N, C-alpha and C positions, 0 to 999 in steps of 0.2 A: 601624667598631667593635666589641671581641669586644665579648657580653654575658651582663650580669651574672651570669648561668647557667653562663658558659662561667668563672668565674675557676680558672687554673692548682695554683691549691693552698691550704691553708689558708692564713688568716691570720693572721699575727704573733699578733694580740691576743685567738685562743681559746685560744692555750698559757695566755693565763691564766686565764680564763671558760670555758674551756669542754674543758679539760683531761681526757681519761677517769682517766687513770692517775693524776694526782694531786686525787682529789674535795677533801684537805685542802685545801691551795695556795690551789684551783678557789672555796672557801666563806668561806679566808678577802681573798681578791683580790674579791670580788664582795660582801662581807658593807656595805664601810662607804662606798660609791658608795649604796646603800640610801639616806642619810641627808639625801638631798636629788632624792629622791624618783624619779632612774632603775630601771626591773625590771629583773631577773635575764633576763627574755623576753628582753627589748632587748641585753642585752648577750653572749647567747648564744647570737643568732640569724644568726652566719655573719655579720649585715654590717658591713663597716667600719668603724674608730673612726679619724675623721677626724683629726686633732690641725687645732687653729688658734694658732699659736705672735704673743704677743698683743706685740705692741712698740708699741700705742697705753696712754699714762698722763699723767696733768698736768706730769707735771715731762719729756716728752718728745710738745712740740703740735706737732713734725711728723708724727705717726704720730696725733695723738690722734684722726682722724678715725676710725681702726681700731678704737675699741670703738665706736660704729653700722654700719660696713661691719661690723662681726662676726656681723650680725644676720640680715644679709643672706643670708654667709657660710654660715651655722646652716640658713637658708632651703633654700642651693641643696642642700646634704648632702642636707636631710632627704628635700627632694623626688624625689633620686637614689639614694633607699637605703641609702645610710650615718648612721653615729651621727656628733656634730660636738661634743666638749672640745675646749676654749677653755684654755688657762690663759701664762704667762703668762713674757714673753722681760725677757730686763736689758736697763734704759731705756740711748738711745743718741738724745744731743740735742749735737749739734753747736755750737750759738752759747754753751751756759751751760755745761759738763762740763768743768771743770779739776781736773790740766791740759790736760787735751788727751780728747779723744770717742776718739780714734785709742787712747785702752789699754781702752776697750770694746770694738770690732770681735771681740780676740780674747778676748775676758772674754766675751760675750757665744752667739759660736765656740764656748767650749767650753763654756759654759749646752745648750745647746739644744744640745747633741750627749749632751749627759746624759739631755736630755728625753727623744729621742728613740730611743735604742738602749734608754732603762730602765724605759718605762710602756709600756703596749700598748696604742700604735699603727702604728695599720696604711696611711698617708698624711699629709700634712703640704701646710698653706696655709698659707706665711710669708710674712707683716706686713709691708712694707717702706714706705717715704718718705726717712723722712732719712739720709748722704751716710749713710753705717759699718752701717742698717740691712741692705741689700745684701749686701751682698758677708761678713755677717758668719753667715747666713742662709743661701745657697746654699752657702759656703765648708762651713758642719754639717749640708747637704742630700748635699754630693760624698760628704761624712764618711761619714754613715751606710747615702744608698742605700738610701732606703724611697721608694715616689715619693711627690712634693715639687711645688710648682706658684709663684710666685710671683703676691702681690695686691699690683697699686705704694697707695699710698692717693690719688694725683695729689700737682701744683702747687697753693696758689694762686690767686684771680684774681688778675687785673692790678691790679699796684696803682697809682698814682693822681696826683701834687701838683701843683697848681698848672699842670691842664694838659695836665701832660704825666708818660710810663710811666717807674714808678721801678718798682726791681726785685733782689725778695731781694739781698740783699752790694753788691750793683753801686752801689747808690741812696750804702751808705753808702758805700765806696770814693771813691766822687766827694764824696759830701759831706762828707770830714772834710779833700779836698781846696779842696773849697771854705771850708770852718771856716777852714784853714792858714793862707787868703789872706786871711782878713779879708773875703770874700765874701757869709757872711750869722754871723750867730749861735747861740750852742751850741741855742738854743731849737727855731729853723730845724734846723738838725742832727738832733734830739732828732722834729720832726717828723716832715722829710722821711726817716728812717730807720722811725719805728711806720706810713707811709705805703705803704710797699714788703711792709704784710703785712697785707691787706685780711680775709682771708678762714682760717679753716682749707686745712690743707694744709702740701708742706714748697716750699722756693723753688721764684718764678716763675721764675727764670730758669734756666739752662743751667751751674745751678753742677753739684756733685756728688752733690745729689740726680735732680735731672731725669736727670743719663750717666751712675749706675748703676743709676737704672729703666730710660733707656730700655736700656742692656746686657742686661736681665737680659731686656727683650725679644728682643732682637741673639740672646743666647746661645737661645732656643724655648722659655723657666722661666716666659711666662705667655705670655697668652690675648694674638693679632696686635690692635694698637689700644690696649691695656689702661695700659702707659705714663705716657699724656700726658693721662690726663683730667681736669681740674679734679680736685677735693676737690668741690667743691661739691654739682659736676652732678648730675641724673641716671644717666647713664650711666656714673656714679659705684657710686650702688648694686648696676647692673645689673649691672656688668660684676665685680662679686659673688657676686652669685648666682651668673653663670653659672661664674662660677671653680668657688665652692661646687662644683656639677653635674657637673661636667669633673672635681676633683681626685677623685671616689666615684670615674668611669670610666676615669678613671686609676689609681687600686686595684683593680677589676677587671681591666684588665690589665698590672696589674704591669708599669709605664712608670717607668719610674727613672730618675737623673742623671745615672748611667755611661752609658744608652739615648739623653742626649743631649746633654753639656755633651764634645764631643770636641776635640780639636786643629782641627778644620772652623770650629768656635761659636765658639771663641773668639777663631781669625786675623778671622774677624765679627767681630769683638766692637770687634775694634781699628780694622777698615773705617771700622763704624757712629763709632764716639768721633771721627775727625778730622772726618767731613762732617757733622757733628751741633757742630763746634766740643764737644769736650766736655770736660771739667775733667780735670786735672792730675793728681787724686786718681786715674783712673781706670787709671792704669796699675800702682802700686803694687796695687793693690782687684784688676785680671785679672790680674795673675801668680796672688796669692793664694790666689783662686778656682781658678782653672789647676790651681796646685804638689798643692790640697787632690782636683782630681778628676784628679789622675795626670798632669796635661798640663803639657809643657816649652817654659813664652813665654821664648822667650830677646832678649835686647834688640838684638838683629838684624832681630826679628819687629817692631818701632815702625818699623824704617826699609823697611826690605821690604817691609812691607803695607799700614802706613798716612802713611806722610810726604808718597804723592805721589798721596794722596785731595783731591780740592777737598771746602771750604766748601762744603754746600749750604743748609743752616742759619740765617734768617737773628733768630739769636733771642739774647738777651744774655748773658755778653759781652763774644760777639764779635760778632753782630749789634743790631739794633735793637730787637725785641719782644721779646713775651715767651708763657706757658706757653697760656694760654686761644686765642689768634692757634694757639700750634703747634698745638693737637689739631683747630682746625677744618680748618686747612690740612691733617690728613689724619695724621699723628705721625709715630712714628718706626716703620712699615706704608710710607709718605710716601714716608721716605727711605731705606726700602731699596729699597723698588721703583724707583725711578734708578741704584738702585748693580745693580742685584739686573739694567735692562737693556743693561749696560755691564759685566757676566762679572765682575762686583766680586768677587760674594757663593759660597758656595758654599752654595749654597740647597739642598739635596739633602737634607738632613741632616734627620734626624728633630725634631721639634716635640713642647713637652705639649697641642696643637690633635689628636697623635696624625697630624699630616697631616708633609708639606715643610716648609719655609722659603716654598722655593717655589711651592706649592701657598698655603699665607696671604698673597702677598703679590699673587696674581692681580686683579690692575681697583684694586691700590693708591697711584693715580697720584693729586699735589695736582694740586686745581687753581688754587691759590697760590702762582699764582709772583713771588709778591714776598717772601713768608715759607722758603717751599724753593724755590727753585731749580732750573732742568734745566742735567743734571751740565755741561751745553756751553758751562751762563754762570749757575755759580759765583758766590759774591760773593766766593775768591779760591782760588789754587789752592797744590798743597801746604802746604795746612789739617793736616796733624800733627805727633806730636810728630817734634823734631831729637831726637838719642839724640849728647851729645857726650859724651867722657872724653879726660882729660889728666893732666897728672902728678901736679893739685890733687885728681883725682877720677877710677874707673873706670866710673861710668855717671853720669847725670845729664839733664834732659831739660828743653827749653826747651818752650810753648807758641807754635805758631808763630802759629798762630787768631790772635790779638789782637796782636800787631807792629803800632800807629799808623802809621801814618805821620808821622807826628811823631817820635819814635823811630826807624826805620826813615829818615829825614831827618837827621836827626842823631847815629848811631850806624855803621847800615849804607850809606853809601851816600860813604865818599870815594873823589871817581874815583879807582885802579888799585887801590883795595883793597876791594870792597865785597861788603858781609853783613861786614866780620868788624870790629873796632874795637880799639883799645888802651887801656888805661884805668890809675890811677893807685885804690889800694883801702882802704877804714874796713871795720873788722873788727868787731864788735857778737860777744858770748860775750854768749848768750840776749838775747832780746826787752826784759830791763827792762834790760837795759844799752843798747838801742836805742831804747828813748825814752828816758831820763832822757839818754844824749849828744848824738844826732841833731839837736839844735840847738844844742848849742856851736861859736865861730866857732873857736875853737881848732882842730879836726876839721879844717875847710879842706872844706870839700866844697865842689865845681862839677858841677857839667854835665860831666869829665870823669870822673867817678869812678865808682866804683863799691860799691856797699855790700853787703859778708858779712852772712851770720849762722850762726853753727854755736854746737852742742851744741844745734840744733834737733832733733837728728833718735829714731832709736826708740829707741833707748839712756840717747840725750844731756837729750832733756825731762824720763820718759822717754816716747815715743810718740811723737814727732813731730808735732812744731804745726806749722798754720797761720800762720807769720813770714819767711816772705820772700819774700812780695810787700809791702817796703817800699816809703813815700813817703820822695823827700825836704824835708832839712829845709825852717819851714817858708820862711824868705826865695829860698830859692832857686824856692819854690809860688809866691809874688810877683811875680819877672819870667815867668812861665810856663812853666816848669820841671815839668810833672808829673811827668813818671817817670825813674831812672832805672836804667843795669845793676843787677840784684841779683843774685847767687847764695847759695843754702846751702843749710844739709844737714836740712831739714826743711823743710814742705811748703808750698803755698796753697790760699786760701779758691780752688774751683771759679767765683765769683762773680766772679773779679781779672782787673780787665782789662793786666796788669802779665809780660808776656813776661819772665820770671823764669826763670834759672836752678834748679832745682832740682832734690827726691830725690836730691841727693850721694851717691854709696857709693862707696866703704865713708864712715857721718859721722867726724864727731871725736873723736867719744866712742871710738867699735870702732879706730883704730887712722889713720885717712883725713886725705890729708897737709895738707886744711884745720888739723887745728892746729895745721900750722910753719908758716900765714898770716900777714902784720903789717901794719899798719898800713903804708902808702906802699906795700908791694911796687904792682910794672905786672903787671897781666895777661894775656896776648893771648887772644881767643876771635873763633875762625874758625869757620859757619855754611857753607865751602864745605868744609871738612873734617873737620866737627862736631868740634871741638877746643877746649879750654880750660888754656891752661896759666898760669901764676906765669914771668916771665921773671929768676930765677933760674940757675944752677949746681943739677945736681943733688947737689953737695958740698956745699954746700949748705942745703940740702932735710936730708941728712944731719948736716949739724951742729947743726941747729937739735934735731934727732929726744932731743939729749940736757937740752932747753930741758925744765922742767916741765908738765905738759898741761895746755891751758884746764880751769879747775874745771868742773866740774857737779850739779848739786842732790845731795840723799841722795833716798833713798827715804823717802816721805811714806804708805806705807800696805803692808801686804804682801805686795798681786795688783804692786805698782809691783814688789818684789822678784822675785818671781818673772818679770811680764812681760819685767824686765829678763837673766832668765837667761835666758827661752826664746828671745827675740824676734830675726829678723833683718834684715838690711840690706834699708831700702826697693829696693833693685834684684831682691830675690825677695820680693819681697811682704809682706817685719814677718809675714811669718807666726810663729808656735811652731815651731821647727825639728824640733822633734820628736812635733808631732801629726802627721806628716807619715807617719811608721808602719802613719799607725791607716787603714786603709779599710773603707771595704764594714763598716762593724760593724754596718748591725742588721741583717747576712743570718746571724749570729751571735745564740740565745736567749742573756739573760743568764740567772744561777742562779738559781733560786729563795732567796726571802727568810728564807723557814723553815723 
């Protein structure tokens, strides 16, 4: 590690606080910081000013643990010779934000870019937890390119109800099916849901939150072992302290995201995502982070590098257990150790530790082989995302690790037509339409029906909503049919166990052919060829273009209008396309303000 007294250049904060050429501006910048007791000597000492991007708040309960963890981060920063400055991040809360928290990923990204560029911050600790708090901050770190490190808040403790594990999200999806089947009443449904959230922290399943924090570690942007430590564990506070210490070292070393976020790092993230049974939301988030880092991730990369990877992690929703056992089994480093032994990682790359990923993984083998299986004895082969295309869309994915035996037997096991099925469709325009009509017997929904939802993508919703994991009508659930094939241009919760076809791009609201689909059409899905097609002629599709497109709701806020005007499609990360031209903006000093 580079010694702190051999820093390569002046810190950018010194242009605010120690600028001999503009002493008038130095006085102006210093003056107001005095009002809470910091001294000019501290700010002019040449020590790095370390920002703490605070994502915790009362309306971000999954990240609220960071209100406490920030104290330990501050301790680490001070002990290592830095000066901490904590500032708020735009809140993102998946469960509660309406119409969808996906709107806030790009908004939080924008705000963080402005803070890191326009304020005297030399390096930053990114406090992550809930789904989109991780990609939003890493997108911004890549854009600004000052030293940055991720501190995960960690999952909740394992949830228990009547002697059984109940995991975040997964308990709700299963509970609502039991409610529809008449097995439980509404009170018990609520009791099950609340039992799945027993402590501070984010989802204790391998939903999008756990996935994206694991991905941050796989990319090399957090300290080894950081992502899986449960929020209430003492090790979480210790990790916060070590993260605070390490970011000071990174500031002196000038170790930036651009040195870490390489194409190799993102390919490894795709591999790790498959091995952990990661969320289908990882697809747009990984692509978004890569694009802001100047890295091209193609649709083919998901199949070439991720699809053949086996499922190694026995964690809900693809497996049985929850986050506490994952941590005790070794967490993400133990998964990566398995992959490293088989040569699936590009591990000679640099990480925030100052060492290579290969060095970080030495000695990380798991000893809990029920939780993290050996590579040669996986829970499932070929667990990565299946990429699909056809005459309805150019890109969509299916999360194959959650294909149940019952689903495979019903839809993917016909003799002579294995891994393929054909069925009629019932089309819904948004989730309100689905909820109002799903139990209408006039729709004729049976076990050979595919449920399709459109108007749920980045432009149509707006923001892209987690609505594709639609459950069957109550009448079918009472007959024991708990899952139908589903398709949509939106997303689904990472905690869902539905093997939906989702993230379909282009979406219906952007001219995609899902807008032309009609109830009663027949669709054929073939996983052997990666295709999904409506069984009508090209001429009929063209003729339908003369019809009015499905309606979408109007904008309710100024940001929704800006979002719709700037956002791309899910297959390209749903980023603000105009923002991609801005890279390394932290290298250029902003103009003075007086």
